[in-house]
BAMI-164791 format. One line per 2 residues: number of its first residue (from 1); for each residue x, y, z of C-alpha. Coordinates in steps of 0.25 Angstrom, whole numbers, plus 5000, padded with zeros to 4 digits. Example, Ala and Ser with C-alpha at 12.3 -4.5 7.8 and 13.67 -1.06 7.14 Angstrom:
# BAMI-164791
1> 5049:4982:5031  5055:4996:5029
This chain:
# BAMI-164791
1> 5000:5000:5000  5011:5010:5004
3> 5018:5007:4991  5005:5009:4983
5> 5004:5023:4990  5018:5027:4986
7> 5016:5022:4972  5004:5031:4971
9> 5011:5042:4977  5023:5041:4967
11> 5014:5041:4955  5006:5052:4960
13> 5018:5061:4962  5024:5057:4949
15> 5012:5059:4940  5003:5068:4947
17> 5011:5078:4956  5000:5088:4955
19> 4989:5078:4960  4996:5077:4973
21> 5001:5091:4976  4992:5099:4966
23> 4992:5114:4969  4980:5123:4967
25> 4982:5137:4964  4971:5147:4968
27> 4963:5152:4956  4950:5160:4953
29> 4941:5160:4942  4934:5172:4936
31> 4922:5171:4927  4910:5179:4922
33> 4905:5178:4937  4916:5187:4941
35> 4915:5197:4930  4922:5191:4918
37> 4914:5195:4906  4916:5181:4900
39> 4922:5167:4904  4928:5165:4891
41> 4942:5172:4893  4950:5174:4880
43> 4962:5182:4886  4969:5186:4899
45> 4979:5198:4900  4986:5204:4912
47> 4988:5219:4909  5000:5227:4915
49> 4993:5229:4928  4990:5214:4929
51> 4975:5216:4927  4969:5204:4920
53> 4961:5206:4907  4952:5196:4902
55> 4947:5194:4888  4934:5186:4886
57> 4924:5183:4876  4915:5194:4882
59> 4925:5206:4884  4937:5210:4892
61> 4939:5210:4907  4949:5215:4916
63> 4950:5208:4930  4956:5215:4942
65> 4956:5209:4955  4944:5200:4951
67> 4936:5211:4946  4932:5212:4931
69> 4931:5224:4922  4925:5220:4908
71> 4926:5226:4894  4918:5223:4882
73> 4913:5228:4869  4904:5238:4876
75> 4917:5245:4882  4924:5246:4868
77> 4930:5232:4867  4932:5228:4853
79> 4926:5214:4855  4922:5206:4868
81> 4930:5193:4864  4944:5196:4869
83> 4955:5186:4866  4967:5194:4870
85> 4971:5206:4879  4984:5213:4880
87> 4990:5227:4884  4999:5236:4877
89> 5010:5245:4883  5001:5257:4884
91> 4992:5249:4893  4980:5247:4883
93> 4973:5234:4883  4971:5226:4870
95> 4960:5216:4868  4960:5206:4856
97> 4946:5202:4853  4941:5190:4844
99> 4933:5198:4834  4934:5213:4838
101> 4948:5216:4836  4957:5223:4846
103> 4953:5232:4858  4963:5242:4864
105> 4959:5247:4878  4965:5259:4885
107> 4958:5258:4898  4946:5267:4893
109> 4942:5264:4879  4945:5253:4868
111> 4951:5254:4854  4947:5243:4845
113> 4955:5238:4833  4948:5229:4823
115> 4951:5226:4808  4945:5240:4805
117> 4957:5246:4812  4967:5237:4805
119> 4967:5225:4814  4969:5212:4806
121> 4957:5204:4812  4947:5207:4823
123> 4949:5193:4828  4961:5195:4837
125> 4968:5185:4846  4980:5192:4853
127> 4985:5206:4857  5000:5208:4860
129> 5007:5221:4864  5021:5224:4860
131> 5027:5237:4861  5017:5248:4855
133> 5009:5238:4848  4998:5228:4850
135> 4999:5215:4842  4986:5209:4838
137> 4984:5194:4835  4972:5192:4826
139> 4965:5181:4818  4973:5185:4806
141> 4986:5190:4811  4992:5202:4819
143> 4989:5216:4820  4998:5227:4827
145> 4992:5239:4834  5000:5251:4839
147> 4995:5253:4853  4998:5268:4852
149> 4992:5272:4838  4982:5260:4837
151> 4987:5258:4823  4985:5243:4818
153> 4996:5236:4809  4994:5222:4804
155> 5006:5214:4798  5004:5206:4786
157> 5000:5191:4790  5009:5180:4784
159> 5002:5170:4775  4993:5160:4783
161> 4983:5149:4781  4973:5151:4792
163> 4970:5163:4801  4982:5170:4806
165> 4978:5170:4820  4988:5177:4829
167> 4987:5171:4842  4998:5175:4851
169> 5010:5185:4852  5023:5186:4860
171> 5035:5195:4860  5049:5190:4858
173> 5062:5199:4857  5054:5211:4854
175> 5046:5205:4843  5031:5200:4842
177> 5028:5186:4839  5014:5180:4837
179> 5008:5166:4834  4997:5162:4826
181> 4988:5150:4828  4990:5144:4814
183> 5003:5150:4809  5013:5150:4820
185> 5022:5161:4826  5025:5175:4819
187> 5033:5187:4822  5029:5202:4820
189> 5041:5209:4813  5039:5224:4815
191> 5053:5228:4811  5048:5234:4798
193> 5038:5245:4794  5027:5235:4796
195> 5025:5223:4805  5027:5209:4798
197> 5023:5195:4803  5035:5185:4802
199> 5033:5170:4804  5041:5164:4815
201> 5036:5149:4817  5025:5143:4809
203> 5017:5135:4819  5003:5130:4819
205> 4993:5131:4831  4998:5141:4840
207> 4988:5146:4850  4997:5154:4860
209> 5011:5157:4861  5019:5161:4874
211> 5033:5165:4875  5040:5163:4889
213> 5054:5166:4888  5059:5159:4875
215> 5049:5148:4876  5037:5149:4867
217> 5024:5141:4870  5015:5139:4858
219> 5001:5134:4861  4997:5123:4851
221> 4985:5114:4850  4986:5105:4862
223> 5000:5108:4866  5011:5119:4868
225> 5023:5121:4858  5035:5126:4866
227> 5045:5133:4858  5057:5142:4860
229> 5056:5155:4854  5070:5156:4849
231> 5069:5142:4842  5056:5147:4835
233> 5063:5160:4830  5075:5151:4825
235> 5065:5143:4817  5065:5131:4827
237> 5050:5126:4828  5052:5114:4838
239> 5043:5115:4850  5040:5107:4863
241> 5025:5102:4863  5018:5100:4876
243> 5005:5101:4883  4991:5100:4879
245> 4979:5109:4876  4980:5123:4869
247> 4986:5134:4877  4981:5148:4874
249> 4989:5157:4884  5002:5155:4892
251> 5006:5162:4905  5019:5162:4913
253> 5019:5165:4928  5031:5170:4937
255> 5035:5156:4940  5037:5153:4925
257> 5025:5144:4925  5018:5144:4911
259> 5003:5143:4911  4995:5139:4899
261> 4980:5142:4897  4974:5131:4888
263> 4962:5127:4880  4962:5114:4872
265> 4950:5120:4864  4945:5106:4860
267> 4951:5098:4871  4948:5099:4886
269> 4963:5101:4890  4963:5116:4893
271> 4967:5122:4906  4978:5129:4913
273> 4992:5123:4910  5006:5125:4916
275> 5017:5124:4906  5029:5118:4912
277> 5040:5108:4907  5033:5107:4893
279> 5020:5102:4899  5006:5108:4901
281> 5002:5105:4915  4987:5107:4918
283> 4986:5116:4930  4971:5120:4929
285> 4966:5112:4941  4977:5118:4950
287> 4974:5132:4946  4959:5130:4947
289> 4956:5132:4932  4945:5123:4928
291> 4943:5129:4913  4949:5121:4901
293> 4948:5133:4892  4959:5142:4896
295> 4964:5153:4886  4972:5162:4894
297> 4982:5163:4906  4989:5175:4911
299> 4998:5177:4923  4998:5189:4933
301> 5012:5189:4939  5009:5200:4949
303> 4998:5191:4956  5004:5178:4952
305> 4990:5174:4945  4987:5166:4933
307> 4974:5170:4925  4968:5160:4916
309> 4957:5163:4906  4947:5152:4902
311> 4937:5152:4891  4926:5147:4899
313> 4928:5150:4914  4934:5164:4915
315> 4948:5167:4921  4956:5159:4932
317> 4965:5167:4941  4976:5158:4947
319> 4985:5162:4958  4999:5156:4956
321> 5006:5162:4969  5005:5149:4976
323> 5004:5156:4990  4994:5145:4992
325> 4996:5131:4986  4985:5121:4986
327> 4989:5107:4985  4977:5098:4981
329> 4984:5086:4988  4975:5076:4981
331> 4963:5082:4988  4968:5076:5002
333> 4962:5082:5014  4974:5088:5022
335> 4973:5086:5037  4987:5091:5043
337> 5001:5095:5039  5015:5093:5045
339> 5029:5094:5041  5043:5089:5043
341> 5053:5098:5038  5050:5100:5024
343> 5040:5088:5023  5025:5091:5024
345> 5015:5080:5029  5001:5081:5025
347> 4991:5073:5033  4978:5071:5024
349> 4966:5062:5023  4974:5052:5015
351> 4986:5051:5024  4999:5059:5025
353> 5007:5066:5014  5021:5070:5015
355> 5027:5081:5006  5042:5084:5004
357> 5048:5097:5004  5043:5100:4990
359> 5029:5096:4994  5029:5084:4986
361> 5023:5071:4992  5034:5062:4998
363> 5025:5053:5006  5011:5049:5008
365> 5006:5041:5020  4992:5036:5016
367> 4980:5032:5024  4984:5017:5022
369> 4998:5020:5028  4992:5025:5041
371> 4982:5014:5041  4992:5003:5039
373> 5001:5009:5050  4989:5008:5060
375> 4986:4994:5055  5001:4989:5057
377> 5001:4996:5070  4989:4988:5075
379> 4994:4975:5069  5006:4975:5077
381> 4997:4975:5089  5000:4989:5093
383> 4986:4993:5099  4991:5001:5110
385> 4981:5013:5112  4970:5007:5103
387> 4961:5008:5115  4966:5019:5124
389> 4955:5016:5134  4958:5028:5143
391> 4947:5038:5139  4933:5032:5136
393> 4930:5042:5125  4943:5041:5117
395> 4943:5037:5103  4946:5022:5100
397> 4954:5020:5087  4947:5012:5076
399> 4958:5004:5069  4948:4999:5058
401> 4948:5013:5051  4953:5011:5037
403> 4964:5020:5030  4953:5027:5023
405> 4947:5031:5036  4959:5037:5042
407> 4957:5052:5047  4969:5060:5050
409> 4969:5071:5061  4983:5078:5061
411> 4998:5076:5060  5007:5081:5071
413> 5021:5083:5070  5031:5079:5082
415> 5046:5079:5080  5047:5071:5067
417> 5035:5063:5068  5021:5066:5063
419> 5009:5061:5070  4996:5059:5063
421> 4982:5058:5070  4971:5050:5064
423> 4959:5042:5067  4967:5029:5067
425> 4978:5034:5076  4990:5042:5076
427> 5002:5040:5067  5016:5045:5068
429> 5024:5048:5055  5039:5050:5054
431> 5047:5060:5046  5048:5050:5035
433> 5033:5050:5033  5031:5036:5039
435> 5021:5031:5049  5029:5027:5061
437> 5019:5026:5073  5004:5025:5076
439> 4997:5028:5088  4983:5022:5090
441> 4978:5034:5095  4966:5044:5091
443> 4967:5059:5093  4962:5070:5085
445> 4973:5079:5090  4987:5075:5093
447> 5000:5083:5096  5013:5084:5103
449> 5016:5093:5115  5028:5103:5115
451> 5036:5092:5123  5033:5081:5113
453> 5021:5074:5120  5010:5068:5111
455> 4996:5073:5114  4984:5065:5111
457> 4971:5072:5112  4958:5064:5114
459> 4945:5071:5110  4937:5067:5122
461> 4947:5061:5132  4958:5071:5135
463> 4973:5071:5130  4985:5061:5131
465> 4999:5066:5131  5010:5056:5127
467> 5024:5058:5132  5028:5048:5121
469> 5018:5046:5110  5024:5033:5105
471> 5023:5026:5119  5008:5031:5120
473> 5011:5034:5135  5002:5046:5138
475> 4996:5054:5149  4981:5056:5147
477> 4974:5070:5151  4960:5068:5155
479> 4949:5076:5148  4944:5080:5162
481> 4956:5088:5165  4954:5103:5162
483> 4967:5104:5155  4966:5092:5146
485> 4966:5095:5131  4952:5092:5125
487> 4947:5093:5111  4961:5097:5105
489> 4962:5102:5090  4976:5107:5090
491> 4989:5105:5097  5000:5115:5096
493> 5014:5116:5102  5020:5130:5104
495> 5033:5130:5111  5032:5124:5125
497> 5017:5122:5125  5007:5113:5117
499> 4993:5119:5115  4981:5110:5112
501> 4969:5117:5106  4955:5113:5110
503> 4943:5115:5102  4934:5116:5115
505> 4944:5118:5126  4953:5129:5122
507> 4968:5129:5123  4977:5119:5130
509> 4992:5119:5132  5002:5108:5136
511> 5014:5112:5144  5022:5106:5155
513> 5015:5092:5153  5001:5098:5156
515> 4989:5103:5148  4982:5116:5151
517> 4969:5121:5146  4969:5136:5144
519> 4954:5135:5145  4953:5127:5158
521> 4964:5136:5164  4957:5148:5160
523> 4968:5153:5152  4960:5155:5139
525> 4945:5153:5138  4945:5150:5123
527> 4939:5136:5121  4938:5133:5106
529> 4951:5132:5098  4954:5125:5085
531> 4968:5131:5080  4981:5134:5086
533> 4995:5139:5081  5006:5147:5085
535> 5013:5159:5079  5028:5163:5077
537> 5027:5170:5091  5023:5157:5098
539> 5009:5163:5101  4997:5154:5099
541> 4986:5156:5089  4973:5149:5092
543> 4960:5149:5085  4946:5143:5086
545> 4939:5137:5074  4929:5148:5074
547> 4934:5159:5083  4946:5168:5085
549> 4961:5167:5084  4969:5169:5096
551> 4984:5173:5097  4989:5168:5111
553> 5003:5170:5118  5004:5158:5128
555> 5019:5158:5129  5019:5164:5144
557> 5005:5168:5147  4993:5165:5139
559> 4989:5178:5131  4979:5180:5119
561> 4987:5190:5110  4976:5192:5100
563> 4963:5187:5095  4960:5186:5081
565> 4945:5188:5080  4937:5178:5071
567> 4931:5190:5064  4945:5193:5059
569> 4947:5180:5052  4941:5177:5039
571> 4933:5164:5040  4925:5157:5050
573> 4932:5144:5053  4947:5143:5057
575> 4953:5131:5050  4968:5133:5054
577> 4977:5142:5061  4992:5145:5058
579> 5002:5156:5061  5013:5161:5052
581> 5023:5172:5055  5014:5183:5060
583> 5001:5178:5053  4990:5169:5058
585> 4984:5160:5048  4969:5157:5051
587> 4963:5148:5041  4948:5148:5039
589> 4938:5143:5029  4940:5156:5022
591> 4955:5155:5021  4968:5159:5028
593> 4967:5171:5037  4981:5177:5038
595> 4981:5185:5051  4991:5195:5055
597> 4990:5208:5064  4975:5209:5063
599> 4975:5207:5048  4969:5195:5041
601> 4972:5190:5027  4964:5180:5020
603> 4969:5169:5011  4959:5161:5004
605> 4955:5155:4990  4960:5167:4983
607> 4974:5165:4987  4972:5150:4984
609> 4966:5144:4997  4955:5138:4990
611> 4951:5128:5001  4951:5135:5015
613> 4946:5123:5022  4959:5120:5029
615> 4961:5107:5036  4975:5109:5042
617> 4986:5120:5042  5001:5120:5044
619> 5012:5130:5042  5025:5124:5037
621> 5036:5135:5036  5030:5146:5027
623> 5019:5137:5022  5005:5135:5027
625> 4999:5122:5023  4984:5120:5024
627> 4977:5107:5022  4963:5106:5016
629> 4954:5094:5013  4959:5094:4998
631> 4973:5098:4999  4982:5108:5006
633> 4988:5122:5004  5002:5127:5005
635> 5003:5142:5008  5015:5150:5007
637> 5014:5158:5020  5025:5168:5017
639> 5018:5172:5004  5004:5172:5011
641> 5008:5181:5022  5016:5190:5014
643> 5011:5204:5012  5000:5203:5001
645> 4998:5213:4989  4985:5220:4991
647> 4976:5230:4983  4985:5241:4977
649> 4974:5249:4971  4959:5251:4970
651> 4953:5256:4957  4938:5260:4954
653> 4933:5252:4942  4919:5257:4942
655> 4910:5268:4947  4895:5270:4946
657> 4889:5283:4950  4874:5282:4954
659> 4874:5268:4948  4879:5274:4934
661> 4893:5269:4930  4902:5281:4927
663> 4908:5283:4913  4918:5273:4907
665> 4926:5285:4904  4930:5286:4919
667> 4937:5273:4918  4951:5268:4913
669> 4955:5254:4914  4943:5251:4921
671> 4946:5261:4932  4940:5274:4936
673> 4950:5283:4931  4949:5294:4942
675> 4951:5294:4957  4939:5304:4959
677> 4924:5304:4955  4917:5317:4955
679> 4901:5316:4955  4889:5325:4956
681> 4882:5324:4969  4870:5316:4963
683> 4880:5305:4958  4884:5300:4972
685> 4882:5285:4972  4894:5277:4968
687> 4897:5263:4964  4912:5261:4963
689> 4919:5248:4959  4934:5246:4962
691> 4945:5236:4960  4956:5233:4969
693> 4969:5231:4962  4982:5224:4965
695> 4976:5212:4973  4976:5198:4970
697> 4964:5194:4979  4952:5203:4976
699> 4943:5194:4985  4952:5197:4997
701> 4948:5212:4997  4938:5220:5005
703> 4935:5234:5003  4929:5246:5011
705> 4928:5260:5008  4926:5274:5013
707> 4922:5287:5006  4931:5296:5015
709> 4942:5294:5024  4934:5298:5036
711> 4923:5288:5033  4922:5274:5039
713> 4926:5262:5030  4914:5254:5024
715> 4913:5239:5027  4923:5230:5019
717> 4917:5224:5006  4922:5215:4996
719> 4916:5222:4985  4924:5231:4975
721> 4912:5241:4974  4908:5253:4982
723> 4894:5259:4982  4893:5273:4987
725> 4879:5278:4987  4874:5293:4988
727> 4887:5299:4993  4885:5314:4998
729> 4893:5324:4990  4907:5326:4994
731> 4921:5320:4991  4924:5305:4995
733> 4937:5299:4994  4933:5284:4993
735> 4943:5274:4999  4943:5259:4999
737> 4950:5250:5009  4954:5237:5003
739> 4956:5225:5013  4964:5214:5007
741> 4962:5201:5015  4973:5195:5007
743> 4984:5205:5011  4977:5209:5024
745> 4978:5224:5020  4968:5235:5019
747> 4971:5246:5009  4964:5259:5007
749> 4962:5265:4993  4957:5279:4989
751> 4947:5274:4978  4940:5286:4973
753> 4937:5301:4976  4922:5304:4975
755> 4918:5318:4974  4903:5320:4974
757> 4899:5335:4970  4890:5342:4980
759> 4876:5346:4975  4876:5360:4969
761> 4869:5365:4982  4881:5361:4990
763> 4891:5367:4981  4899:5379:4986
765> 4894:5388:4975  4880:5385:4977
767> 4881:5387:4992  4888:5400:4990
769> 4877:5404:4981  4867:5400:4991
771> 4874:5408:5002  4875:5420:4993
773> 4861:5420:4990  4857:5418:5004
775> 4866:5429:5008  4860:5438:4998
777> 4846:5434:5003  4850:5437:5017
779> 4857:5450:5014  4844:5454:5006
781> 4835:5450:5018  4844:5457:5028
783> 4844:5469:5020  4829:5469:5018
785> 4827:5466:5033  4836:5478:5036
787> 4829:5487:5026  4815:5483:5032
789> 4821:5485:5046  4826:5499:5042
791> 4812:5502:5035  4806:5497:5048
793> 4815:5505:5057  4812:5518:5048
795> 4797:5515:5050  4799:5512:5065
797> 4807:5525:5066  4796:5533:5059
799> 4785:5526:5068  4793:5530:5080
801> 4795:5544:5076  4781:5545:5072
803> 4777:5540:5086  4787:5549:5093
805> 4781:5561:5085  4768:5556:5090
807> 4773:5555:5104  4779:5569:5103
809> 4766:5574:5097  4759:5568:5110
811> 4770:5575:5119  4768:5589:5113
813> 4753:5590:5116  4756:5585:5130
815> 4766:5595:5133  4758:5606:5126
817> 4746:5602:5135  4754:5604:5148
819> 4759:5617:5143  4745:5622:5140
821> 4741:5618:5154  4752:5627:5159
823> 4748:5639:5151  4734:5637:5155
825> 4738:5637:5169  4745:5650:5167
827> 4733:5656:5160  4724:5652:5171
829> 4733:5658:5181  4733:5671:5173
831> 4748:5670:5172  4750:5677:5159
833> 4765:5679:5159  4768:5665:5163
835> 4758:5660:5153  4765:5668:5142
837> 4778:5664:5146  4774:5650:5147
839> 4767:5651:5133  4780:5656:5128
841> 4789:5645:5134  4778:5635:5130
843> 4779:5640:5115  4794:5639:5115
845> 4793:5625:5121  4782:5621:5110
847> 4792:5626:5100  4803:5617:5105
849> 4793:5606:5106  4789:5607:5092
851> 4804:5608:5088  4807:5595:5095
853> 4795:5587:5092  4800:5585:5078
855> 4812:5578:5083  4814:5564:5089
857> 4826:5569:5097  4832:5581:5102
859> 4845:5585:5109  4847:5586:5124
861> 4849:5600:5123  4836:5602:5115
863> 4829:5593:5126  4834:5602:5137
865> 4830:5615:5131  4816:5609:5128
867> 4815:5604:5143  4820:5618:5148
869> 4809:5624:5140  4798:5615:5145
871> 4803:5615:5160  4803:5631:5159
873> 4788:5630:5155  4784:5620:5165
875> 4792:5627:5176  4783:5639:5174
877> 4772:5632:5179  4780:5630:5192
879> 4784:5644:5193  4798:5639:5189
881> 4800:5632:5202  4805:5619:5196
883> 4820:5619:5195  4825:5612:5183
885> 4839:5607:5180  4846:5601:5168
887> 4858:5592:5170  4865:5588:5157
889> 4878:5579:5158  4890:5583:5151
891> 4890:5570:5143  4877:5573:5137
893> 4878:5579:5123  4865:5589:5124
895> 4867:5593:5109  4868:5580:5102
897> 4862:5570:5111  4847:5568:5107
899> 4835:5563:5115  4820:5561:5111
901> 4813:5574:5110  4804:5578:5122
903> 4810:5566:5130  4811:5573:5144
905> 4799:5583:5143  4789:5573:5148
907> 4797:5570:5160  4800:5584:5163
909> 4785:5587:5161  4781:5576:5171
911> 4790:5584:5181  4782:5597:5180
913> 4769:5590:5180  4770:5580:5191
915> 4783:5582:5199  4781:5596:5204
917> 4769:5604:5210  4768:5618:5215
919> 4772:5614:5229  4785:5607:5226
921> 4796:5614:5234  4808:5613:5224
923> 4805:5607:5211  4817:5603:5202
925> 4818:5596:5189  4832:5590:5184
927> 4834:5585:5170  4848:5578:5167
929> 4855:5572:5155  4866:5562:5157
931> 4874:5552:5147  4874:5538:5154
933> 4882:5533:5143  4886:5537:5129
935> 4872:5534:5123  4863:5535:5135
937> 4857:5548:5140  4850:5549:5153
939> 4840:5560:5156  4834:5563:5170
941> 4822:5571:5174  4822:5573:5189
943> 4812:5581:5198  4810:5582:5212
945> 4796:5583:5212  4785:5573:5215
947> 4787:5560:5207  4776:5554:5198
949> 4774:5543:5208  4770:5553:5219
951> 4762:5561:5209  4747:5559:5210
953> 4746:5558:5195  4756:5547:5194
955> 4745:5537:5195  4737:5542:5184
957> 4747:5550:5176  4758:5546:5168
959> 4765:5557:5159  4761:5555:5145
961> 4775:5562:5141  4783:5551:5148
963> 4775:5540:5141  4778:5546:5128
965> 4793:5548:5131  4794:5533:5135
967> 4787:5529:5122  4796:5539:5114
969> 4809:5533:5120  4804:5518:5117
971> 4803:5522:5102  4816:5530:5101
973> 4825:5521:5110  4819:5508:5110
975> 4831:5501:5115  4831:5511:5127
977> 4824:5502:5138  4817:5510:5149
979> 4823:5524:5146  4815:5531:5156
981> 4816:5529:5171  4808:5537:5181
983> 4812:5537:5196  4803:5543:5207
985> 4809:5548:5220  4798:5548:5231
987> 4793:5563:5233  4806:5568:5226
989> 4804:5568:5211  4806:5559:5199
991> 4818:5556:5190  4816:5552:5176
993> 4828:5545:5169  4828:5544:5154
995> 4839:5536:5147  4841:5539:5132
997> 4850:5533:5121  4857:5545:5114
């Protein structure tokens, strides 16, 4: 049986090396579902900016970071069936169509060349740039177009029998060569005044030629002709023929690997081939390509990506960087890894495979080998431990399990031996890959302590610790002891401690020949763990299957250094946990989370991790090995953890304002050709599409935006579109932050300055106009109001004057009445002399009264003269007994200061009428004028007679003159409050004080 297994292994390695260790490269397929205009891809081309152009049967497409921008006849393209694409030295793109001639695109508009412009034929196959010319291969020969002047020149076609289909071009030693399908290889001689076609090598059935160095590959029907260009130019036509199918395009990567896109036309042998050692190796399956109709292949050196075009399924994008290698491993389910120096041991569901330093299989231990060793062990009568009999619930081995029923649990390394746990017992493998020992023990988790003791965990019955595993002498730790490890899933030795991880009881540690439970000893309350590892600082890293990740320092005293929240991890279930340098590698069903300093990078199917359901993990040197149920991955950790290229630029690809796309004249090369957008205030809803540039993994990007630097960021979104509805007028500096989960970086880009004009009623000129109008209206209203006020004041003044005149007209008759009474008294008394004298004085007083009555105010001098005249008349009635005195302050300007006319007369009259009688012993009247301030004049009328209160008439009489005087002052000086003050002295006179504003 062993011989048969080795024989199978030998022939497998000899004839089917890829079957055993086949590698799978990450690929992605783009089709019409992703935006491609048609799945029939006729041409692929990478321009000077490494942007992929795709020619299809339904137009041209430009793919950038997984996004497509399409062009067709409605945009000006000469014909939708595009069979070749190229770029001239001026940056213009050229498209060869099968039926519509040649189209030249300068980024904004097309220039179409057909037979009407001198082109040899409208069915074109190839465009080839050389210096300032574009060489066009048509169905009938070659035309040459000057890229600056657009002048078309067609050299004479040599004699031929069938169509002179010019299918492929290349340049060699500064000369242009082309091949035809039916007539062979030709050179274009431009040494003369007009170009000529020179035959080089007559050869039938050429569908594509590619020159790599001095080797010329020529595609024939069902094989490749390999020539050397120098031999052909010397007339030697011998070639090496190899391969199969018909190759339509070649590409060479930076490793000098040559790829060929093939389609057998009438045979199902198409696909992607690698050309090496004069053989065509079909690599379609390993590169994830399932189409058999391939017409194109191009290589992007900057991203190490191979693009493959099919005639039925669109484009395939294949990553060749090999950061992640997937080994099919004959679909074996990998259980565990271990290593010994440069050898790798892979435990899987069919046994154990040992790889040498070149990752080639050096030995296989099959299921039958393990079963046979068990059977031989039992035949020798070694049944020690078949019934352990110590714990009632321990598992009893079933020795009747066949080889096909063996289930492996893990492989544990101790010194130079490897211990493999299974459902039929525990096996020891030596460094030569031989089974050397068998323990009839069953344990789901085994391990060794830091001091070399063997640990056997028993699911329901405690733990055994063996000083010497080979003697089976052990110490049993009962499950009823609080520190006995229970439900253990991982065992890790870190320096002088061995840790045991429980899925229900938290963390255990073995040190100084004893087990300790951190949960039972209340060191750490966490209960559920599934994964444990240590970093380069000797710190522990632990994780629950569905919870957080903890970084712990347990070197001296237990301390949790950091907790990585479940929310920071992409994925729900933690499948493995490893540490490399400063990175923590957290595997989930979504991929690998690379955690460092709070930043998480995600590695998933885009980088080649097609199957993220990892069964086991192990780091060997700078490689991460991940096992799955169908093979295993080998990941280059140095390249994986190296700084990654991220987005270098963001360009606006499309703008719609109020749901109306802006004019195509605003774009060049599918980009909005301005950094500023100015709109009317009504055009304030925007839909903006943008494309990130310089990034290999578009699905790893998330975007958020803000309109101003003072605004908050929007939530993250994976969409490359912004909708900004109903923006108020103003200026917005639109920024986008791109978070790249592949690089673990966030970058801010200034995308567009949007200026929305204010409505006309908010413009400065309109506001200024409104202010001017309002100001003028206010001025007008104020002027009108003042005018009305002046008119009203004039009217009020006239009313006051009229009223004053009326008052004066009332005062004059009153005075006249009193004077007439006095004259009457003289007549009755028969005193003719005094009557005449009185009448004379009265006439003089009347004259002064008439003179003053026409005036509103008179000077103090005039008032004093008038009062003296009046007192003289009144004093005659008292036989001139009343002594009268005038006191005028020196500060009083009697000649210029004016007071109301006849202001004091009524008060003086009251003195003569009410204050004195014939019996008063010494009547006296004093009149004074004094300036209280610059503008206030005080007038006093003082008598020593009987005051008004003492007068019997006071109760029924109130001087009419005093009332008229008060009324006059209220009209003339309305701001003068209480201008008249009358003070009575008991039985000793009256003092009248009048204050006036002068």
